N, C-alpha and C positions, 0 to 999 in steps of 0.2 A: 600440561599446558591447562591453564585453567579454563571453565566453562561458563556461560552466561545464559541465565534465563531471559528470553524475549519472546515476544509475540509478532504475529502477522495478522494483520486484519483485512478484511475486505467486504465490502457490502454493495449490491447491486442488482439489478434485474435477475440475474443467475442464483443469486441468493447471497446470504452473509454467513461469514466465518470468523471466528479469532483462533488463530492456532499458537499452541503454547510449544514453543522449542527451547532445547538447551543446545547451544552451538558454541563452538570453540572461540576463546577470546581472539578478535582480530577479525571476526566475521564482517562481511560488509552486508548493508540493507539488501542489495541484488542477490547475495548468495543466502540469505535468510529467505526471501521470497522463492527461490529456487527450491530448498529444501521443503518449502510450505505447499508449493504448488500442488502436488498430488493430493493432499488434503483438502483443499480449495474447491469450492463450486466449479463443475464442469463448464466448459466454454470460455472461461477468462482468458485475456492475451495480457498480460502484464506488460508495462511499457516501462524502462528504464527511467526515463524522464519524469514519469508520473508517480514518485514515491514521496512518502512523507514519515515524520517521527512526531507522534502527538501533536498532528496538524500543522506542523511546519515543513514545508517542503524541503527535500534533502536530495543530494546526488546519490547514484546508485553505488558510487563507492565509498559513502559515508561509513564509518568503522562503528560498530553497535557497542552500546555498553549496557550493562546488566539493567533490566528492568524496561528497555526500549520497547516500544509499539511500533512495528513499520506497518505504515499504512498504504495500500494499493488504491490509487487513484483511477478513477475512469474519466474519460474524455467526455467534454460537455456536450450534452445532445443539442443544445440550443445556445449560442452566443448571447451573453447576458444583456448586450446592446439591443439586440434583436428582440429578446424577450420585452424589455421596458417599452421598445416602440409598439409593440404589440398590445401591451396592456395599456398604453395611452391612447391608443387607436380605440380600444372598447369605450 
């Protein structure tokens, strides 16, 4: 079976990391996150609904192709509309 070189990336208050992986063809984005999780900063809780590939949101079942970078997104700490309201109030 063919293998693919992909990356899993995370950046947050816990730290940042880009993990290079070689995975079997047919691996999904969520499976790649699972493989990379032990080497990512401690304390992160990935969510299947918050994944992307090169800045474009994708589903957890997205099948990867060679060279993909799976990005793990964090939940927003502040709603963008609320942030705008606060800036306007200043």
